C-alpha positions in Angstrom: 211.7 69.9 -69.1 210.5 69.3 -65.5 210.9 72.9 -64.4 207.6 74.6 -63.7 206.4 78.1 -64.7 206.8 79.1 -61.0 210.4 78.1 -61.0 211.0 80.0 -64.3 209.6 83.1 -62.7 212.0 82.7 -59.8 215.0 82.3 -62.1 214.0 85.3 -64.3 213.5 87.4 -61.2 217.0 86.5 -60.0 218.4 87.5 -63.4 216.5 90.8 -63.4 217.5 91.6 -59.9 221.0 90.3 -60.2 220.8 89.0 -56.7 219.0 86.0 -55.0 218.1 88.0 -51.9 216.5 90.9 -53.8 214.6 88.4 -56.0 213.3 86.6 -52.9 212.1 89.9 -51.4 210.5 91.0 -54.7 208.5 87.7 -55.0 208.0 87.3 -51.3 209.5 83.8 -51.2 212.4 82.3 -49.4 216.0 82.6 -50.7 216.4 78.8 -50.8 213.4 78.6 -53.2 215.1 81.0 -55.6 218.4 79.1 -55.3 216.7 75.7 -55.8 214.9 76.9 -58.9 218.3 78.1 -60.4 220.0 74.8 -59.6 217.1 72.7 -61.0 217.1 74.7 -64.3 220.8 74.5 -64.6 220.6 70.7 -64.0 218.0 70.5 -66.8 220.0 72.6 -69.3 223.3 70.9 -68.3 225.4 74.0 -68.1 225.8 76.9 -65.5 223.4 79.8 -66.2 224.7 82.1 -63.5 228.1 83.2 -62.2 227.8 83.5 -58.4 229.5 86.4 -56.7 228.9 86.1 -53.0 229.3 89.8 -52.4 227.9 91.1 -55.7 225.1 88.7 -56.4 224.7 86.7 -59.6 225.4 87.4 -63.3 224.2 85.5 -66.3 226.6 83.4 -68.4 226.3 83.6 -72.3 224.1 80.5 -72.3 222.2 81.9 -69.4 221.4 85.0 -71.4 219.8 82.9 -74.1 217.9 80.7 -71.8 216.5 83.6 -69.7 215.4 85.4 -72.9 213.4 82.2 -73.9 212.1 82.0 -70.4 210.8 85.5 -70.5 209.0 84.8 -73.8 207.5 81.6 -72.3 206.3 83.5 -69.3 204.7 86.2 -71.5 202.9 83.5 -73.5 201.7 82.0 -70.2 200.4 85.4 -69.0 198.6 86.0 -72.3 197.0 82.5 -72.1 195.8 83.2 -68.6 194.3 86.5 -69.6 192.6 85.1 -72.7 191.1 82.3 -70.6 189.8 84.8 -68.0 188.2 86.9 -70.8 186.6 83.8 -72.4 185.2 82.7 -69.1 184.0 86.0 -67.8 182.5 87.7 -70.9 179.8 86.7 -73.4 182.3 86.6 -76.3 184.8 84.3 -77.8 184.3 80.8 -79.1 182.4 77.8 -77.8 182.3 74.2 -79.1 178.8 72.6 -79.4 178.0 69.1 -80.6 174.8 67.9 -82.2 173.4 64.6 -83.2 173.4 64.2 -87.0 169.6 64.1 -87.6 168.9 66.9 -85.0 171.5 69.1 -86.6 169.7 69.0 -89.9 166.4 69.9 -88.4 167.2 72.3 -85.6 170.7 73.8 -85.7 170.3 76.3 -88.6 167.5 78.0 -86.7 169.2 77.8 -83.3 172.5 79.2 -84.6 170.8 82.1 -86.5 168.7 83.1 -83.5 171.6 82.8 -81.0 173.9 84.9 -83.3 171.3 87.7 -83.2 171.3 87.7 -79.4 175.0 87.2 -78.8 177.0 88.4 -81.9 180.2 88.2 -79.9 180.1 84.5 -79.5 181.3 82.2 -82.2 179.8 78.7 -82.2 182.0 75.9 -83.6 179.6 73.0 -84.5 180.5 69.4 -84.4 178.2 66.7 -85.7 178.1 63.0 -84.9 176.1 60.1 -83.6 175.2 59.6 -79.9 178.4 57.6 -79.3 180.6 60.3 -81.0 178.9 63.1 -79.0 179.8 61.4 -75.7 183.3 60.7 -76.8 183.9 64.3 -77.9 182.4 65.6 -74.6 184.7 63.3 -72.6 187.8 64.4 -74.5 186.9 68.1 -74.1 186.4 68.7 -77.9 182.8 70.0 -77.2 181.4 71.7 -74.1 177.7 71.2 -74.8 175.6 68.9 -77.0 172.1 68.6 -78.4 171.5 64.8 -78.5 169.2 62.1 -77.3 168.7 60.5 -73.9 170.3 57.2 -75.1 173.1 55.4 -73.2 174.3 58.3 -71.2 177.2 57.7 -68.8 177.1 58.9 -65.2 179.5 61.8 -65.8 177.1 63.4 -68.3 174.5 65.8 -67.0 171.4 65.7 -69.2 168.6 68.3 -69.2 165.4 67.4 -71.2 164.2 69.7 -73.9 161.4 68.0 -75.8 159.9 64.6 -76.7 159.6 63.7 -80.3 157.2 60.9 -81.2 158.0 58.5 -84.0 156.4 59.0 -87.4 156.3 56.9 -90.5 157.4 58.2 -93.9 156.3 56.7 -97.2 156.5 57.7 -100.8 154.0 60.3 -101.9 152.4 57.8 -104.3 152.3 55.0 -101.7 148.7 53.5 -101.4 148.7 54.6 -97.8 150.1 58.1 -98.3 146.6 59.8 -97.9 146.3 58.4 -94.4 146.9 60.7 -91.4 147.6 57.8 -89.0 148.7 54.2 -89.3 149.7 51.3 -87.1 153.2 50.0 -87.3 151.7 46.5 -87.6 150.2 47.4 -90.9 153.7 48.2 -92.3 155.7 45.5 -90.6 155.8 43.2 -93.7 156.9 46.1 -96.1 160.5 46.9 -96.8 162.1 49.0 -94.0 164.9 51.5 -94.4 166.9 51.8 -91.2 168.8 54.8 -89.8 171.8 52.8 -88.9 173.5 54.7 -86.1 174.7 53.5 -82.7 171.8 53.3 -80.2 169.4 54.7 -82.8 169.1 51.3 -84.5 168.3 49.8 -81.1 165.5 52.4 -80.6 163.9 51.6 -83.9 164.1 47.8 -83.4 162.5 48.4 -80.0 159.5 50.0 -81.7 158.9 46.9 -83.7 159.3 44.7 -80.7 156.7 46.8 -78.9 154.1 45.8 -81.6 155.5 42.2 -81.7 156.8 42.4 -85.2 160.2 42.1 -87.0 161.3 44.7 -89.5 162.3 43.6 -93.0 165.3 45.8 -93.5 166.3 46.4 -97.1 168.6 49.4 -96.8 170.7 50.8 -94.0 172.1 54.3 -93.9 173.7 56.9 -91.6 172.1 59.7 -93.7 168.7 61.0 -93.0 168.4 62.7 -96.4 169.5 59.5 -98.3 166.8 57.6 -96.4 164.2 60.2 -97.4 165.3 59.9 -101.0 165.1 56.1 -101.0 161.6 56.4 -99.4 160.5 59.0 -102.0 161.5 56.6 -104.8 159.4 53.8 -103.3 162.2 51.6 -101.9 160.4 51.2 -98.6 159.2 53.1 -95.5 161.2 54.6 -92.7 160.6 55.9 -89.2 161.7 59.4 -88.2 161.3 61.5 -85.1 162.9 64.9 -86.0 160.5 65.5 -88.9 161.6 68.1 -91.4 159.4 71.0 -92.3 159.1 69.9 -95.9 157.9 66.7 -97.7 160.4 67.2 -100.5 163.4 65.0 -100.5 166.9 66.1 -101.6 166.4 65.1 -105.2 163.0 66.8 -105.5 160.7 63.8 -105.0 158.1 63.8 -102.3 157.2 61.7 -99.2 154.2 61.6 -97.0 154.4 61.7 -93.2 152.0 59.6 -91.1 151.5 59.6 -87.3 151.7 56.3 -85.6 148.6 55.1 -83.8 150.5 52.7 -81.5 151.5 53.8 -78.1 155.2 53.9 -78.8 158.1 55.5 -76.9 159.2 58.9 -78.2 162.8 60.0 -78.3 163.7 62.6 -75.7 165.9 65.5 -76.9 168.5 66.5 -74.3 171.0 69.2 -73.6 174.2 67.4 -72.5 177.3 68.6 -70.6 179.8 67.1 -68.3 179.1 67.1 -64.5 181.4 68.6 -62.0 182.9 71.1 -64.4 182.4 74.8 -64.3 180.5 75.9 -67.4 181.7 79.2 -69.0 179.1 82.0 -69.2 179.1 81.9 -73.1 178.3 78.1 -73.0 175.6 78.8 -70.4 174.1 81.4 -72.7 173.8 78.9 -75.5 172.3 76.3 -73.2 169.7 78.8 -72.0 168.9 79.7 -75.6 168.3 76.0 -76.5 166.0 75.6 -73.5 164.0 78.6 -74.4 163.8 77.5 -78.1 162.1 74.2 -77.1 159.9 75.8 -74.3 156.3 77.0 -74.9 156.4 80.1 -77.1 159.9 79.2 -78.3 161.2 78.6 -81.8 160.5 74.9 -81.6 157.8 74.9 -78.9 155.9 71.7 -78.1 153.1 71.2 -80.7 154.8 73.5 -83.2 156.9 70.7 -84.8 154.0 69.2 -86.7 154.4 66.8 -89.6 153.8 68.5 -93.0 151.2 67.1 -95.3 152.2 66.2 -98.9 150.3 67.8 -101.7 148.9 64.7 -103.5 147.3 66.7 -106.4 
């Protein structure tokens, strides 16, 4: 139907008042506005809804009774929707939709969600995972209101606030000949089998690291799963590069890896808080964004310098 909620309010008021003039006075609108709303709704329905009595006003037809009853229910739902929207926007309660890059979700989201829930128990966070491309798509479509992601390929309509820089590290099997080293150059490993985190834009970042040291990677496996990559590394299938280093050297199947810092002057990944520009952010979403900023600030849960690579026990 092409009739608006405003027009439905006019028609319901005319039915309640039984007179167009009284309805116009009640709503403080002109009589022609009320009459026009009635005519347009009748045209949409295809039958008369009112019987006009010039001296005694208007009276609903049997079809009009049913239509007006449905209109009243619709207007009540609209009123409830508006009230709920006001409550969600004005109070630190309700539900928010937050997105997170796959590898960052594994490392940071459990701690962020737990700490935020203690501060704001009235806010429910619905978490959506994906790669960088999926984060941007979900934000554009309105499925998420905020995202923890990278500073990769961000369109103009996205506002990005930096949180922390994560330098790249190499991971090798715990029994790798170089596993007891604390640092290594990517040039030393360039000829060894490389296991690639194969996600949009992420793969370009890793290939860029090899170009920076004038080497080509020998890719033997590709995966979207950070844990699968760690498992393959732990079993000696090759080495990998990670930025969001887990706090453990144990892979999912119980085997171990070693983490080595890279000596080369390579570009870190920048972790960002993302949201759409030019859209008002609800207070509950603002609260989560503030909490993320505090978590990655000095003294926070993931303060700079506190996310240090663990050392594998080689004994």
